[in-house]
C-alpha positions as CSV (number, residue, x, y, z in Angstrom):
1,M,14.5,39.0,-17.6
2,A,15.5,36.3,-15.2
3,N,16.3,37.3,-11.6
4,L,19.7,36.0,-10.8
5,A,19.8,37.0,-7.1
6,A,19.7,33.3,-6.1
7,A,20.2,31.6,-9.4
8,S,23.2,29.5,-10.1
9,V,22.7,29.1,-13.9
10,T,23.3,31.9,-16.4
11,P,20.1,32.7,-18.3
12,P,20.2,31.8,-22.0
13,E,19.4,35.4,-23.1
14,F,22.8,36.5,-21.7
15,L,24.6,33.7,-23.5
16,S,22.8,34.4,-26.7
17,V,23.8,38.1,-26.7
18,A,27.4,37.3,-25.7
19,Q,27.7,34.9,-28.6
20,N,26.2,37.5,-30.9
21,L,28.8,40.1,-29.8
22,V,31.4,37.9,-31.4
23,E,29.7,38.4,-34.7
24,V,29.9,42.2,-34.0
25,S,33.6,42.3,-33.1
26,R,35.2,39.6,-35.2
27,P,34.6,41.2,-38.7
28,I,36.0,44.5,-37.5
29,L,39.3,43.0,-36.4
30,Q,39.5,40.8,-39.4
31,R,39.1,43.8,-41.7
32,Y,41.9,45.7,-40.1
33,Y,44.3,42.7,-39.6
34,R,47.7,43.2,-41.3
35,T,46.7,46.7,-42.6
36,R,48.7,49.8,-41.9
37,L,47.2,51.6,-39.0
38,D,48.3,54.6,-37.0
39,I,49.5,53.5,-33.6
40,I,48.7,55.7,-30.6
41,S,50.4,55.4,-27.2
42,K,48.2,55.4,-24.2
43,G,49.3,56.7,-20.8
44,D,50.7,53.2,-19.9
45,E,52.6,53.1,-23.2
46,S,50.5,50.2,-24.6
47,P,49.5,50.7,-28.3
48,V,46.0,51.6,-29.4
49,T,44.8,51.5,-33.0
50,K,41.6,52.5,-34.8
51,A,40.6,48.9,-34.7
52,D,40.4,48.8,-30.9
53,R,38.2,51.8,-30.7
54,E,35.9,50.9,-33.6
55,C,35.4,47.4,-32.1
56,E,34.6,48.7,-28.6
57,T,32.2,51.3,-30.0
58,A,30.3,48.6,-31.9
59,L,30.2,46.3,-28.9
60,R,28.8,49.1,-26.7
61,H,26.1,49.8,-29.2
62,A,25.0,46.2,-29.4
63,I,25.0,45.8,-25.6
64,A,23.0,49.0,-25.1
65,K,20.4,47.8,-27.6
66,A,20.0,44.4,-26.0
67,F,20.2,45.5,-22.3
68,P,19.7,49.2,-21.9
69,T,20.0,49.1,-18.1
70,H,23.2,47.2,-18.0
71,G,26.5,48.9,-17.3
72,I,29.6,48.8,-19.5
73,I,33.3,49.1,-18.6
74,G,35.6,49.2,-21.6
75,E,39.4,49.5,-21.9
76,E,39.1,52.3,-24.5
77,F,36.1,54.4,-23.4
78,G,35.7,53.9,-19.7
79,T,32.6,53.3,-17.6
80,E,28.9,53.8,-18.2
81,R,26.4,52.9,-15.4
82,G,29.1,51.2,-13.4
83,D,26.8,50.9,-10.4
84,A,24.3,48.7,-12.3
85,E,23.7,45.1,-11.1
86,F,24.9,43.7,-14.4
87,V,28.0,45.2,-16.0
88,W,29.7,44.2,-19.2
89,V,33.5,44.4,-19.2
90,L,35.2,44.7,-22.6
91,D,38.7,44.4,-24.0
92,P,38.0,44.8,-27.7
93,L,41.6,43.9,-28.7
94,D,43.6,42.0,-26.1
95,G,47.1,41.6,-27.5
96,T,47.4,44.9,-29.4
97,R,51.2,44.4,-29.7
98,A,50.5,41.1,-31.6
99,F,47.9,42.8,-33.8
100,V,50.1,45.7,-34.9
101,T,53.0,43.3,-35.6
102,G,50.9,41.1,-37.8
103,R,50.6,38.1,-35.5
104,P,47.3,36.3,-35.1
105,T,47.4,35.7,-31.3
106,F,45.2,38.6,-30.3
107,G,41.6,38.3,-29.2
108,T,38.5,40.0,-27.9
109,L,37.5,39.6,-24.3
110,I,33.9,40.0,-23.2
111,A,32.7,39.6,-19.6
112,L,29.4,40.0,-17.8
113,T,29.5,40.6,-14.1
114,Q,26.8,40.5,-11.5
115,G,27.4,42.5,-8.4
116,G,31.1,42.8,-9.4
117,K,31.5,39.1,-9.8
118,P,32.1,37.4,-13.1
119,L,29.1,35.6,-14.5
120,L,29.9,35.0,-18.1
121,G,33.0,35.2,-20.3
122,V,34.1,35.0,-23.9
123,I,37.5,34.8,-25.6
124,D,37.3,35.2,-29.3
125,M,40.3,34.8,-31.6
126,P,39.2,36.4,-34.8
127,I,42.0,35.2,-37.1
128,L,42.4,31.7,-35.5
129,H,38.6,31.2,-35.5
130,D,38.6,29.9,-31.9
131,T,35.9,31.0,-29.4
132,W,35.7,30.0,-25.8
133,V,32.5,30.6,-23.9
134,G,32.1,30.1,-20.2
135,A,29.2,30.9,-17.9
136,R,28.1,30.1,-14.4
137,G,26.2,26.8,-14.4
138,H,27.5,25.8,-17.8
139,E,30.4,23.8,-19.1
140,T,33.0,25.8,-21.0
141,T,33.1,25.3,-24.7
142,L,35.6,25.9,-27.5
143,N,33.8,26.4,-30.8
144,G,30.7,24.7,-29.3
145,D,32.5,21.6,-27.9
146,P,33.1,21.1,-24.1
147,V,36.7,21.5,-23.0
148,R,38.5,20.6,-19.7
149,A,41.8,21.4,-18.1
150,R,44.2,18.6,-17.5
151,A,45.5,17.2,-14.2
152,C,49.0,18.3,-13.2
153,A,50.1,17.5,-9.6
154,D,53.4,19.2,-9.4
155,L,55.1,22.3,-10.8
156,G,57.9,20.1,-12.0
157,H,55.6,18.7,-14.7
158,A,53.9,22.0,-15.6
159,Y,54.0,24.0,-18.8
160,F,54.1,27.6,-17.7
161,S,53.3,30.8,-19.8
162,A,53.2,34.5,-19.4
163,A,52.7,37.3,-21.9
164,L,55.9,39.1,-21.3
165,P,58.9,38.4,-19.0
166,Q,59.1,42.2,-18.6
167,M,56.0,42.0,-16.4
168,F,58.3,40.8,-13.6
169,Q,60.6,43.5,-12.3
170,G,62.3,44.1,-9.0
171,A,61.2,41.7,-6.3
172,N,58.8,40.2,-8.7
173,R,61.7,39.1,-10.8
174,A,62.9,36.8,-8.0
175,R,59.4,35.3,-7.8
176,H,59.3,34.7,-11.5
177,D,62.7,33.0,-11.4
178,K,61.7,30.6,-8.7
179,I,58.7,29.6,-10.8
180,F,60.8,29.3,-13.9
181,E,63.3,27.1,-12.1
182,R,60.5,24.7,-10.9
183,V,58.4,24.2,-14.0
184,K,59.0,21.7,-16.8
185,S,58.8,24.4,-19.6
186,A,58.2,28.1,-20.0
187,T,56.9,30.1,-23.0
188,Y,56.0,33.7,-23.4
189,G,53.4,35.5,-25.5
190,G,49.8,34.7,-26.4
191,D,47.9,37.1,-24.3
192,C,44.4,35.8,-23.8
193,Y,45.1,32.7,-25.9
194,Q,47.3,31.2,-23.3
195,Y,44.3,31.2,-20.8
196,G,42.2,29.4,-23.4
197,M,45.0,26.8,-23.6
198,V,44.8,26.3,-19.8
199,A,41.0,25.7,-20.2
200,T,41.7,23.3,-23.1
201,G,44.4,21.3,-21.3
202,F,47.6,22.3,-23.1
203,I,49.1,24.9,-20.7
204,D,49.1,24.2,-16.9
205,L,50.0,27.6,-15.4
206,V,49.9,31.3,-16.3
207,I,51.1,34.0,-14.0
208,E,50.9,37.7,-14.9
209,R,50.7,41.1,-13.4
210,T,50.1,44.7,-14.6
211,L,46.7,43.6,-15.9
212,G,43.4,45.5,-15.9
213,I,40.0,44.0,-15.0
214,Y,39.1,43.9,-18.7
215,D,42.1,41.6,-19.1
216,F,41.0,38.9,-16.7
217,L,37.3,39.0,-15.7
218,S,36.1,37.2,-18.8
219,L,38.6,34.4,-18.0
220,V,37.1,33.4,-14.7
221,P,33.9,31.7,-16.0
222,I,35.9,30.1,-18.8
223,L,38.5,28.6,-16.6
224,E,36.1,27.6,-13.8
225,G,33.7,26.0,-16.3
226,A,36.6,23.8,-17.5
227,S,37.5,22.7,-14.0
228,A,40.5,25.1,-13.9
229,H,41.3,27.9,-11.4
230,I,42.1,31.6,-11.5
231,T,42.8,33.9,-8.6
232,D,44.9,36.8,-7.6
233,W,48.4,36.1,-6.2
234,Q,47.0,35.7,-2.7
235,G,44.5,33.1,-3.8
236,K,41.5,35.5,-3.6
237,P,38.6,35.4,-6.2
238,L,38.8,37.9,-9.0
239,T,36.2,40.7,-9.1
240,T,35.8,44.2,-10.4
241,T,37.8,45.5,-7.4
242,S,40.8,43.1,-7.8
243,G,44.3,44.3,-8.4
244,D,46.6,43.7,-11.3
245,E,48.1,40.2,-10.4
246,V,46.6,37.0,-11.7
247,V,47.5,33.3,-11.5
248,A,45.6,30.6,-13.5
249,A,46.1,26.9,-13.3
250,G,44.5,23.8,-14.6
251,D,45.0,21.9,-11.4
252,R,44.4,23.2,-7.9
253,R,47.6,21.5,-6.6
254,I,49.9,23.6,-8.8
255,L,47.9,26.7,-8.2
256,D,48.6,26.3,-4.5
257,Q,52.3,25.6,-5.1
258,A,52.6,28.7,-7.3
259,I,50.8,30.9,-4.8
260,A,53.1,29.7,-2.0
261,I,56.1,30.7,-4.1
262,L,54.6,34.1,-5.0
263,N,54.0,34.8,-1.4
264,G,57.2,33.2,0.0
């Protein structure tokens, strides 16, 4: 196993396993898509299905087989060996609301962290057959082809997205409205897919809150490998200890403009 203490390039064995994990998760979600499943409400009232849990269980088994000393943090089943140097962070089904309502814009998020910092990330869209892979020292790819975010110098030209307008309540509603008034266009929905569209140059700005680390750590290598940017609302790097607020932008200039509004 490569020692990454001073390395800047993700070893190929990590990339290989990450890509193989897509082959583990994708058939499970495809099999359950548009079938009648019991929906369970978690403590935060977000829906969980049998598909979420079966998918995460399969991913955990595959990771443990490939890297027995690595840790795992999953949305459904918690933390194993969280103090390990390398920890995988899993969201087996990002966009469960889309899944249970028969829409194809849900995905699987897979991250590998080193010392709490994102090293590798995967977004897989099992119905749309789109897979983004990003890793330190590598260009981000979509289905094997390199992708790149687009330039956008000003919020007035930006296409903005968020999963739900209901994310913004109280004082955060005013922040949302200021962004909404400045941007060229705003759309809602898409969960992890909207971040893939930032990396691919079709969306310029995503701002969200009430997220968990399994919702965003995989996005960091993907966006950075496409010359895009993702931070918390204060502009700080995202790690396993970050809070629930995220801003992603294809161009550093509109990232800075958005952060100024969010902290204004």
